[in-house]
NUDRENVEX-367997 format. One line per 5 residues: number of its first residue (from 1); their letters; for each residue x negated, y, z of C-alpha. Coordinates in Angstrom, 2 decimals. Layout:
<sites>
NUM = A = X,Y,Z  ...
</sites>
This chain:
<sites>
1 = MKLLA = -0.08,0.18,-0.01  -2.63,2.69,0.92  -4.23,1.54,-2.36  -1.67,2.60,-4.16  -0.66,5.17,-2.73
6 = AFTSA = -4.22,6.60,-3.04  -3.58,5.75,-7.07  -0.23,7.93,-6.95  -1.92,10.55,-5.23  -4.71,10.84,-7.95
11 = VIMAL = -2.48,10.87,-11.20  -0.56,13.39,-9.17  -3.64,15.88,-8.77  -4.35,15.26,-12.01  -1.35,16.43,-13.74
16 = AVSSA = -1.44,18.80,-11.51  -5.37,20.07,-12.55  -4.44,19.51,-16.30  -1.28,21.36,-16.04  -3.05,24.07,-14.36
21 = AQAAW = -5.56,24.70,-16.66  -2.58,25.09,-19.97  -0.15,27.82,-18.56  -1.08,31.35,-19.45  2.39,32.28,-17.40
26 = TRSYV = 4.74,29.76,-15.47  8.47,30.48,-13.74  10.08,28.39,-11.76  13.59,28.17,-10.36  16.03,26.02,-8.15
31 = INWYE = 19.56,25.94,-9.45  21.86,27.67,-6.92  25.05,26.86,-8.97  26.43,25.21,-12.06  29.35,24.43,-13.55
36 = PAMYY = 31.18,23.29,-16.74  31.19,26.27,-19.39  35.40,27.25,-18.98  36.03,30.30,-20.66  38.57,31.96,-18.38
41 = GGKEG = 41.33,33.87,-20.14  43.56,35.05,-17.58  43.69,38.21,-15.32  43.50,36.19,-11.73  44.58,32.99,-10.44
46 = ALEPG = 43.87,29.91,-12.08  47.89,29.08,-12.69  48.95,32.39,-15.01  49.18,32.13,-18.84  46.27,33.79,-20.37
51 = TDCPK = 44.59,34.05,-23.91  42.95,30.70,-22.78  46.23,29.10,-22.41  49.24,31.31,-23.10  51.61,28.14,-21.22
56 = GANPE = 49.50,28.84,-17.83  47.51,25.92,-16.40  48.84,21.83,-15.77  52.55,22.82,-13.86  53.31,20.47,-10.34
61 = IDWVQ = 54.30,16.84,-11.24  57.48,15.16,-9.95  55.71,11.99,-8.93  59.26,10.40,-8.30  60.35,11.05,-11.45
66 = VLIDA = 56.96,9.70,-12.89  57.87,6.41,-10.67  61.03,6.49,-12.00  59.95,6.77,-15.46  57.68,3.31,-15.00
71 = GYTPE = 60.98,1.76,-14.24  60.99,1.91,-10.27  64.55,2.23,-9.28  64.91,6.05,-7.68  65.31,4.08,-4.36
76 = QAKWL = 61.71,2.39,-5.12  60.32,5.46,-6.10  61.66,7.68,-3.38  60.25,5.10,-0.30  56.68,4.95,-2.21
81 = REPSN = 56.11,9.03,-1.69  58.28,8.14,1.68  55.26,10.10,4.34  56.73,7.18,6.57  56.19,4.37,4.29
86 = PTRDP = 53.53,2.23,5.94  51.30,1.34,2.81  50.91,5.07,2.12  48.07,6.64,4.06  47.93,10.51,4.80
91 = IHGQN = 44.35,10.95,3.08  44.06,8.44,0.95  47.25,8.60,-0.96  49.70,5.71,-2.19  47.78,2.97,-4.32
96 = QMAFR = 51.35,1.55,-5.44  51.09,4.98,-7.66  48.70,2.64,-9.94  50.97,0.20,-10.87  53.07,2.00,-13.32
101 = GRNRE = 52.07,0.06,-16.70  54.42,-1.59,-19.01  54.32,-4.71,-17.13  53.45,-2.97,-13.40  49.36,-3.13,-14.96
106 = NVYIH = 46.94,-0.33,-12.87  47.34,2.53,-15.01  44.02,4.00,-13.74  42.25,1.12,-15.38  44.82,0.06,-18.04
111 = PTSTP = 45.68,3.81,-19.15  46.78,2.89,-22.68  49.74,0.77,-20.52  51.64,3.88,-20.41  52.08,6.63,-23.13
116 = EVGFP = 50.63,9.84,-22.95  52.69,12.83,-21.21  49.98,15.27,-22.01  49.35,18.69,-20.46  48.03,22.17,-21.48
121 = TVEGK = 44.76,21.83,-23.64  43.17,25.41,-24.56  44.70,27.45,-27.65  42.68,30.40,-27.23  39.70,31.00,-29.86
126 = IGEGF = 37.04,32.20,-27.41  34.35,29.28,-25.99  31.23,29.27,-24.51  28.60,27.06,-25.26  26.42,25.80,-28.73
131 = DLDGN = 26.56,25.36,-32.12  26.26,21.54,-31.93  27.13,20.01,-35.30  25.41,23.04,-36.83  29.00,24.19,-38.93
136 = PATGF = 29.88,27.60,-38.31  33.43,26.74,-39.28  34.37,24.40,-36.52  34.38,25.11,-32.79  34.84,28.25,-31.34
141 = VSPTG = 33.43,31.70,-31.35  31.48,33.09,-28.80  32.09,35.95,-26.34  29.29,37.79,-28.27  30.85,36.42,-31.37
146 = QPGID = 28.88,33.90,-32.61  31.07,31.01,-34.53  30.89,27.49,-34.50  30.70,26.87,-30.70  31.34,23.35,-29.65
151 = NNYYR = 32.54,22.59,-26.32  35.42,20.07,-26.52  35.30,19.51,-22.80  36.84,23.10,-22.03  38.88,22.42,-24.90
156 = AFGCW = 40.62,19.14,-23.32  40.21,20.63,-19.42  40.26,24.39,-20.02  43.85,24.56,-18.52  43.69,22.54,-16.08
161 = KNYRG = 43.85,24.50,-12.61  41.13,22.18,-11.34  38.85,23.80,-14.18  40.47,27.26,-14.52  39.00,30.31,-13.09
166 = PPKLS = 36.21,33.10,-13.43  32.20,31.84,-12.84  31.67,30.67,-9.46  35.51,30.55,-8.79  37.39,27.29,-10.11
171 = SSAVG = 38.13,24.51,-7.32  36.26,21.90,-9.12  33.12,23.98,-9.19  33.56,25.13,-5.27  33.77,21.46,-4.42
176 = ANDSM = 30.39,20.36,-6.31  28.07,23.30,-5.65  29.31,23.21,-1.57  28.00,19.54,-1.92  24.55,20.58,-3.61
181 = KGGSW = 24.52,23.34,-1.13  25.12,21.07,1.91  21.85,19.04,0.90  23.04,16.09,-1.40  20.63,16.89,-4.02
186 = AVLLV = 18.48,19.94,-5.89  17.94,20.48,-9.44  14.63,22.45,-10.36  13.66,24.12,-13.11  9.92,25.10,-14.52
191 = VAGQG = 9.24,26.93,-17.20  5.56,28.05,-18.55  4.02,29.39,-21.95  0.80,29.68,-23.50  1.40,33.32,-24.58
196 = KDPMN = 0.18,36.73,-23.38  4.10,37.81,-22.83  6.52,35.54,-21.09  9.14,37.62,-22.82  8.48,36.69,-26.03
201 = DKAVT = 6.24,33.54,-26.68  6.49,31.06,-29.36  4.54,28.26,-27.53  6.92,27.11,-24.24  7.69,24.30,-22.10
206 = LGIYA = 11.11,23.86,-19.67  10.74,20.78,-17.40  14.09,19.80,-15.47  13.31,17.70,-12.57  14.95,16.49,-9.04
211 = SQDKL = 14.32,17.10,-5.74  15.63,16.02,-2.61  14.86,19.18,-0.44  17.60,21.13,0.62  18.73,24.42,-0.59
216 = VTDGS = 18.12,27.00,2.12  21.70,29.79,2.46  22.29,32.71,4.34  24.87,33.68,6.57  27.25,33.71,3.33
221 = GEVNP = 26.46,30.33,2.09  24.17,32.32,-0.56  21.15,30.42,-2.06  17.91,32.29,-0.76  15.40,32.46,-3.34
226 = DYTFR = 11.75,31.93,-2.92  11.52,28.59,-1.00  9.65,25.74,-1.67  10.78,22.65,-3.43  8.90,19.26,-3.74
231 = IQPEQ = 9.74,17.19,-7.00  11.49,13.71,-6.54  10.08,11.64,-9.25  12.96,10.32,-11.34  12.94,7.94,-14.59
236 = RMEAI = 16.38,8.86,-15.40  16.88,12.60,-14.01  14.08,14.35,-15.51  13.40,16.09,-18.83  10.61,18.35,-20.45
241 = LKART = 11.79,20.23,-23.58  10.02,22.44,-26.21  11.14,26.08,-26.34  10.45,29.69,-27.40  11.32,33.01,-25.42
246 = VNGKI = 12.53,35.88,-27.61  13.59,38.88,-25.20  13.46,36.69,-22.06  15.63,33.77,-23.15  14.24,30.51,-23.08
251 = ITEVT = 15.78,28.64,-26.29  15.10,24.95,-26.27  14.65,23.00,-29.47  17.14,20.19,-29.65  16.15,17.23,-27.72
256 = PEVIM = 17.29,13.88,-28.27  18.31,13.07,-24.64  18.42,14.86,-21.29  19.74,13.33,-18.46  20.07,15.73,-15.23
261 = HEAGG = 22.00,15.42,-11.99  25.98,16.55,-12.99  27.69,19.29,-11.23  29.98,17.04,-9.80  26.96,14.54,-8.65
266 = SYGGL = 29.45,11.30,-9.04  28.71,10.18,-12.52  24.76,8.74,-11.63  23.75,11.52,-13.71  24.93,13.62,-16.36
271 = QLLKA = 23.56,12.29,-20.25  23.26,15.07,-22.82  23.10,13.80,-26.31  21.32,16.54,-28.74  20.61,18.58,-26.19
276 = RAELQ = 19.64,22.32,-25.95  19.28,25.33,-23.11  19.68,28.93,-23.76  18.70,30.38,-20.57  17.99,34.29,-20.10
281 = MKDNG = 15.54,35.50,-17.41  16.36,38.52,-15.85  14.91,41.62,-14.23  15.85,40.14,-10.57  13.34,37.24,-11.02
286 = ELEGF = 16.83,34.79,-11.56  17.67,32.88,-14.41  21.52,32.55,-16.00  22.59,30.93,-19.26  23.31,27.51,-20.59
291 = IGGYI = 22.93,23.90,-20.84  24.73,21.78,-23.61  24.96,18.46,-25.48  27.03,16.05,-25.99  28.10,13.81,-23.20
296 = PWQPI = 29.62,10.06,-22.80  33.33,10.82,-21.92  34.05,7.21,-20.71  32.31,7.67,-17.78  34.03,11.24,-16.68
301 = YDGFV = 37.17,9.21,-16.54  35.72,6.21,-14.66  34.76,8.96,-12.16  38.12,10.31,-11.54  38.81,6.86,-11.20
306 = RARGP = 35.94,5.89,-8.89  37.15,9.10,-6.44  40.65,7.71,-5.78  43.24,7.74,-8.09  46.32,8.54,-6.20
311 = IVEIL = 44.25,11.64,-4.81  42.96,12.93,-7.92  46.61,13.29,-9.44  47.98,14.71,-6.50  45.99,17.42,-5.81
316 = GWVRL = 45.43,17.55,-9.42  48.66,17.78,-10.52  47.64,15.50,-13.50  48.26,11.77,-14.77  44.75,10.34,-15.21
321 = PDVYY = 46.13,8.37,-18.10  46.73,12.03,-19.70  43.06,12.70,-19.01  41.88,9.75,-20.24  44.14,10.34,-23.78
326 = ALRRH = 42.96,14.17,-23.82  38.82,12.93,-23.36  39.88,10.35,-26.37  41.54,12.31,-28.21  39.05,15.40,-28.25
331 = ADYSP = 35.89,13.52,-28.80  33.80,14.33,-31.36  30.53,12.57,-31.91  29.31,9.42,-32.44  25.60,8.36,-31.69
336 = TGPDG = 25.77,5.61,-34.30  26.77,8.22,-37.18  29.94,10.24,-38.73  32.11,6.97,-39.17  30.91,5.52,-35.55
341 = PKTHI = 33.32,5.67,-32.51  33.23,9.23,-30.92  32.21,7.95,-27.58  30.76,11.70,-26.62  32.18,15.10,-26.48
346 = SYALR = 30.46,18.52,-26.80  29.72,19.78,-23.67  27.90,23.27,-22.11  27.37,23.67,-18.51  26.75,27.16,-16.91
351 = VFAKP = 23.74,27.83,-15.07  22.90,29.86,-12.19  19.09,29.47,-10.57  17.12,31.55,-8.13  13.59,31.67,-8.19
356 = AYVMT = 11.73,29.14,-6.21  8.27,27.83,-5.35  8.19,24.09,-7.52  5.50,21.79,-6.02  4.06,18.07,-7.32
361 = PDATQ = 5.56,15.43,-5.94  3.02,15.04,-3.00  3.05,18.78,-2.68  -0.53,19.33,-2.51  -0.28,21.46,-6.09
366 = RLMTP = 2.42,24.20,-7.37  3.29,22.90,-10.77  1.94,25.19,-13.24  2.92,23.80,-16.75  5.96,20.54,-16.81
371 = VSYKS = 4.60,17.38,-17.22  6.42,14.16,-16.51  6.69,11.63,-13.37  8.41,9.03,-14.90  5.20,6.93,-14.85
376 = IAPAP = 5.52,6.47,-10.71  9.28,6.80,-10.36  10.80,3.99,-8.73  13.46,1.96,-10.25  16.79,3.65,-11.18
381 = RPIPP = 19.39,3.17,-8.11  22.52,1.52,-8.96  25.62,3.40,-8.41  26.95,2.66,-5.21  30.95,2.03,-4.64
386 = VRFSK = 32.92,5.04,-3.70  33.11,4.71,0.48  35.21,6.25,3.04  35.83,5.81,6.51  38.99,3.48,5.85
391 = GVVTE = 37.60,1.21,3.03  36.33,1.07,-0.05  37.65,2.28,-3.45  37.88,0.08,-6.58  39.64,0.57,-9.49
396 = GLVIP = 41.21,3.82,-8.12  42.59,1.90,-4.92  41.81,2.37,-1.76  40.67,-0.99,0.06  40.09,-1.18,3.70
401 = PGERP = 37.17,-3.56,4.79  37.40,-7.50,4.73  41.07,-6.67,3.43  42.93,-7.07,0.32  44.42,-3.87,-1.47
406 = ESLPE = 47.11,-1.72,0.88  49.70,-2.04,-2.55  49.81,-4.39,-5.10  52.79,-4.03,-7.67  55.19,-6.44,-5.67
411 = HMLLP = 54.63,-4.81,-2.28  56.85,-3.02,0.26  59.08,-1.57,-2.69  61.99,-0.80,-0.74  62.21,0.75,3.15
416 = PTRAA = 61.87,-2.64,5.77  65.65,-2.00,6.83  67.14,-1.89,2.97  64.94,-4.90,2.19  66.11,-7.29,5.21
421 = ATTSA = 69.68,-6.11,4.13  69.56,-7.22,0.51  67.47,-10.57,1.47  70.50,-11.22,3.68  72.92,-10.07,1.71
426 = AGTQ = 71.40,-12.87,-1.11  71.06,-15.57,1.53  75.00,-15.43,2.23  75.82,-15.58,-1.73
</sites>
């Protein structure tokens, strides 16, 4: 073990010394906020109509009626939503809501077993992100007038109340970034160039790294600048991109694949194909801009299912099968070619970053030029199951330790008194 540690330290030292010799200038940052780029066309609030969503956000759902439409009787549907129902957990929701497919399939894992009802999608013309397909005739127009912006993730979900709102104010972004600020993960950016002018340099490198060091916040919850972070070597969540700077904007070349911590932190890393970034170095030392590409949409849907299907539906005012249909319908990229299955959807991440000191993994050197540490990174860890104090979430259902699912298709459809009366009446016939 001592020999391995010495070898690892020597490798890190060699990389750091090499990088220090190459860089003419270096700037480094820690992301203090990031979120899916959802252009907001309203004036205030997530629900009201706006230029992005003329019909407003998705309305609240009558879940009793949804269950009736799925084939439950009105009495059964009301009982399943009744707080006194012993199978309805006040925190985790009602597992029975999953079983509303044509033949009582679990719609979370078999979404096409129920028809699409739909929720509002973006009708506005303005969007943020990148022209990923090189066709200015397709997509949105940016707020600055650039045509061809491809961001179908926004088109699908920009009117979902969880995502809708001005920058830093959507409910989903607040929850995800609170987790990051609480110390669950950190994302580091290191940018270095070889020219004399950092604002205009043709030979620039951008590194994206993971870190396990916690962000430091002030009393108002804002991330403090100029703290030190160590790189956590990762085989997946590390990227080195070639770039240039123009008037202080870091513009990267298209990179086949970038994987970084996802803004929600729940999908085992955000994979971006045909990735690129445009990040503006600001006068106050901060960084702001976008990172984008095509992301696989199936893991996004699976992430919602893993995060407790009934709770996502109830709090989000959305049917998860509609989420599946929306992702599938708006998917616009196939890695296997134009005629292949559309497994990916165009996407952009809005990024804000504070200046920080980024250190090598052993904390002995400041990283001056981005280099890869994948060769000394451990094997990627599998995505663990979602766990809560009362059980494990599997297929969108909450399963208490050592027990079967709290609800099954035939379980507790009627209140106990009515069920007993029905059984008694059947026995006398």
